[in-house]
C-alpha positions, 0 to 999 in steps of 0.5 A: 059950356058952363062957365066953371067948366070953361075955366077948368078946360083953360087948364086941363087942355094941352096937357098942362098938367101932364095928363091929356083930357077931352072935354064932352067926351062920350063913354058907352052913351054917357058924356062927361065933362072932361076924361083922360083916356090914359087913366080911365078917369072921368071928371064932372063938374057939378053946378047948382042944377045937381042939387035937383033930386032928378038930377042927382038920380041921373048922376047916380045912374051915370056913375054906375055906367061909368064904374061898370066899365071900370071908369073912375069919376071924380065929382067936383062942385063948380063953386070950388073952381070959382073959390079954389082953382089951385085947390081943384087942379091939385085934386085933379093932378094927385088923382092922376097921379095916384091912378098912374102909379097903381 
């Protein structure tokens, strides 16, 4: 697991932000970095490789497939985890609360 994902996983596991997440979760032949089944929310951490056009194309296909199955996706640059971890956690938590309130 990349370092940024490992750092975020330490915060997400064991319901540390109230919502249960799974890591490297498979959904209809797609694997997402983190997934909250209750809210149908996928969180993807995009490292430097996601700047490559080929990888961006795969990301678009993944996003399309997830949306097709009514799964929301939140993409976070890995640099944000290193620079603003508390902000990233708050962003994920806020998105969870928003979905949970719908």
